Structure formats: structure tokens, C-alpha cells
C-alpha positions as CSV (number, residue, x, y, z in Angstrom):
1,M,11.4,106.9,89.0
2,N,12.1,104.5,92.0
3,I,15.7,103.9,90.7
4,L,16.3,107.6,90.3
5,R,15.0,108.3,93.8
6,K,17.4,105.6,95.2
7,I,20.3,107.1,93.4
8,I,19.5,110.6,94.7
9,R,19.3,109.2,98.2
10,L,22.7,107.5,97.8
11,I,24.4,110.8,96.8
12,P,24.8,112.1,100.4
13,L,26.2,108.8,101.5
14,V,28.7,108.7,98.6
15,L,29.8,112.3,99.4
16,V,30.3,111.4,103.1
17,I,32.5,108.4,102.1
18,L,34.5,110.6,99.7
19,F,35.0,113.2,102.4
20,A,36.0,110.6,104.9
21,L,38.6,109.2,102.5
22,W,40.0,112.7,101.8
23,A,40.1,113.5,105.5
24,W,42.0,110.2,106.2
25,E,44.6,111.0,103.6
26,K,45.1,114.5,105.0
27,F,45.4,113.2,108.6
28,R,47.8,110.4,107.5
29,T,50.2,112.9,105.9
30,F,49.8,115.6,108.5
31,K,53.1,116.6,110.2
32,N,52.9,118.0,113.7
33,P,54.6,121.4,113.7
34,F,55.5,121.1,117.3
35,L,57.6,117.9,116.8
36,E,61.3,118.4,116.1
37,A,62.0,117.6,112.4
38,E,64.7,115.1,111.7
39,P,67.8,116.9,110.2
40,E,68.4,116.2,106.5
41,V,72.0,116.3,105.3
42,S,72.7,117.6,101.9
43,H,76.2,116.8,100.7
44,N,76.0,119.8,98.4
45,V,75.3,122.1,101.3
46,V,78.2,120.6,103.3
47,L,80.5,121.0,100.3
48,E,79.5,124.6,99.8
49,K,80.2,125.3,103.5
50,I,83.6,123.7,103.3
51,T,84.8,125.2,100.0
52,S,83.6,128.7,101.1
53,M,86.3,128.6,103.7
54,G,89.1,128.5,101.1
55,K,92.6,127.8,102.3
56,L,92.1,127.2,106.0
57,E,95.2,128.3,108.0
58,L,95.4,126.0,111.1
59,V,99.0,126.3,112.4
60,K,101.6,129.1,112.5
61,Y,105.2,128.5,113.7
62,N,107.5,131.4,114.5
63,F,111.3,131.0,114.1
64,R,114.3,132.9,115.2
65,D,117.7,132.0,113.7
66,V,121.2,133.1,113.3
67,V,122.4,133.0,109.7
68,E,125.9,133.5,108.3
69,S,126.7,134.3,104.7
70,S,130.1,134.6,103.2
71,I,131.9,135.2,99.9
72,K,135.2,133.5,99.3
73,K,138.1,135.8,98.2
74,Q,141.3,134.7,96.5
75,V,143.5,137.4,97.9
76,L,141.5,139.4,100.5
77,P,139.9,137.9,103.6
78,D,136.5,136.3,103.0
79,A,133.6,138.7,103.3
80,K,131.1,137.7,106.0
81,A,127.8,138.8,107.3
82,L,126.0,137.6,110.4
83,L,122.2,138.1,110.6
84,I,119.6,137.5,113.3
85,V,116.5,136.4,111.4
86,T,112.9,136.1,112.5
87,G,110.4,134.2,110.3
88,E,107.2,132.3,110.2
89,A,105.6,129.3,108.5
90,T,101.9,128.6,108.2
91,G,100.3,125.2,107.8
92,C,96.9,125.0,106.0
93,I,94.5,122.8,104.1
94,D,93.2,123.9,100.7
95,L,89.5,123.2,101.1
96,T,88.8,124.4,97.5
97,K,90.2,121.1,96.3
98,I,87.4,119.1,97.9
99,R,84.8,117.6,95.5
100,L,81.4,116.1,96.1
101,G,82.9,112.6,95.8
102,D,85.1,113.3,98.8
103,I,82.0,113.4,101.0
104,S,80.1,110.2,101.9
105,E,78.0,108.6,104.5
106,E,78.8,105.3,106.3
107,D,76.3,104.1,108.8
108,S,74.9,107.6,109.6
109,I,78.5,108.9,109.9
110,L,79.7,111.7,107.6
111,V,83.1,110.9,106.1
112,V,85.1,113.8,104.6
113,H,88.3,113.1,102.7
114,L,90.4,116.2,103.0
115,P,93.4,117.2,100.9
116,D,96.8,116.6,102.5
117,P,98.0,119.5,104.7
118,E,100.6,121.8,103.2
119,I,102.8,124.8,104.1
120,C,100.8,127.6,102.5
121,S,103.3,130.3,103.3
122,F,106.8,130.7,104.8
123,K,108.6,134.0,105.0
124,I,111.1,136.2,106.7
125,D,109.9,139.1,108.9
126,H,112.3,141.8,107.8
127,S,111.0,144.3,110.3
128,K,112.1,142.0,113.2
129,S,115.4,140.8,111.5
130,R,118.7,142.6,111.6
131,V,122.3,142.5,110.5
132,Y,124.3,141.6,113.6
133,N,127.8,141.9,112.1
134,T,129.8,142.2,108.8
135,E,133.4,141.5,108.2
136,Y,135.4,142.6,105.1
137,A,132.2,143.2,103.3
138,F,133.0,146.5,101.6
139,L,131.1,146.5,98.2
140,D,129.8,143.0,98.8
141,E,127.6,143.8,101.8
142,A,124.3,144.1,99.9
143,Q,124.9,140.8,98.2
144,L,125.9,139.1,101.4
145,I,122.8,140.2,103.2
146,D,120.5,139.3,100.3
147,E,122.0,135.8,100.2
148,A,121.6,135.4,103.9
149,F,117.9,136.2,103.8
150,K,117.3,133.8,100.9
151,K,119.1,131.1,102.9
152,A,117.1,131.9,106.0
153,E,113.8,131.7,104.2
154,I,114.6,128.2,102.8
155,Q,115.6,127.2,106.3
156,V,112.3,128.3,107.8
157,Q,110.4,126.0,105.4
158,Q,112.8,123.0,106.2
159,S,112.6,123.6,109.9
160,A,108.8,123.7,109.9
161,L,108.7,120.4,108.0
162,S,111.3,118.8,110.3
163,I,109.4,119.7,113.5
164,G,106.1,118.3,112.2
165,I,104.0,121.3,111.0
166,L,102.0,119.0,108.7
167,E,101.1,116.6,111.4
168,Q,100.1,119.5,113.7
169,T,97.9,120.8,110.9
170,K,96.0,117.5,110.9
171,V,95.6,117.7,114.6
172,S,94.3,121.3,114.4
173,A,91.8,120.2,111.6
174,E,90.3,117.7,114.0
175,Q,90.0,120.4,116.7
176,I,88.7,123.2,114.5
177,L,87.1,121.8,111.3
178,K,85.5,118.7,112.7
179,P,83.2,120.5,115.2
180,F,82.2,123.0,112.5
181,L,81.2,120.2,110.1
182,E,79.3,118.3,112.9
183,E,77.3,121.5,113.6
184,V,76.4,121.9,109.9
185,S,75.6,118.2,109.2
186,K,74.2,117.3,112.6
187,K,76.1,114.0,112.3
188,K,79.3,112.5,113.7
189,V,82.1,113.4,111.3
190,V,85.2,111.5,110.4
191,L,88.1,113.3,108.7
192,K,90.4,111.4,106.4
193,F,93.4,112.7,104.5
194,Q,93.5,111.2,101.0
195,M,95.2,107.8,100.6
196,K,98.0,108.4,103.1
197,D,95.6,108.6,106.1
198,T,94.9,105.7,108.4
199,K,91.5,104.8,109.8
200,R,90.6,106.8,112.9
201,E,88.6,105.7,115.9
202,L,85.5,107.6,116.7
203,K,85.6,109.6,119.9
């Protein structure tokens, strides 16, 4: 009976100890709701945000050119057409090509390897282009004008490349895409362009 009484007396003490242990565990893992939580970066979330933007158009160049087209004749004078052509070329980055392996962290810095910039479109604006003059065209006028427009369209692409539309697209990516990614990830972001890119200094 004495042993049973001692055990019964110890029960409240054991309960108090167990409650104290439970309360300590709860207190130890308690998170203050008024403290600002540290941001957690999920590469999957960042990837989804990037690829949802699709082909990101970053630069648009407008061109105005004078194009001459001619057809050589053996007997008659050569047929000629002179056109004043307006066109445009757009530089973009195809963000749908980015994969999870292209996003990594280096010393709390988010590194994103982007596809190389490309000319996603180049075209002639026929509504702003016009035939300036034709000579000895006769029945060849339609062919002359069609060839002139084709030549002008190729020239728009070549001119855009020669004046650095791809490099300007990279610069625009730094100005437009980088702040967006830093807002999403809450980290400093470094953009790199595949294997051709050189290491960039953080600003």
C-alpha cells in the first residue's frame, strides 16, 4: 500500500515534467509572426516565371532604304525600278529554351544562363514603302518590284546584324530582365549568355 501511495503521489510530478517538456518544445520551434521571414528561392518558381514570358522582344530597329532592282535585256534597255523601303528588325531572347540546369546559386547570387539573343523577326512595312520610279518596265514591273522587296528584306536583316542588334539585345536584357528576376528571387542576379559570354562584374 505504501508503494502504491508513493506512486500515486508521483503522478502529478510526472505530469508537470511532461507538460514542461512539451511546452519547451513548442516554445523552441515557435516562429514570431511579427518577424519578417527570410525569403526562400525556388529555382522551379523562377524557371516558371521566366519561361512564361516566352520570346522576350527587347530591341526594335527601324530602317529606311532606297533599293534598286533591274532586269537585263539583250535588245531593249534594261528594266529598272527604284523603291523607297521602310522596314524593321526585332531582337529577342527565347526564354522557353531555358531549363532548370541553367539556373544556379553561387554565394547567395542567382546565376541565370540565357540563350544567345537572336533576330526574331525582320520585315518590310509595305504600307510605308513605295515605288519611286520605274524605267522601261512594261510587263516586267510586277517582277521588278517583287524582287526589290525581297532584296530589301534581306538587307534589313543584314543591316541589323552589322549595327549590333544582338549586343544591344544583351544590354536591354540587363536593363529589363535582370530587375524582374531580382524582384522574384530577392537575390542579386547575374545573367550569362551560354558559352560565348564573358564573366560580368556585379554592380
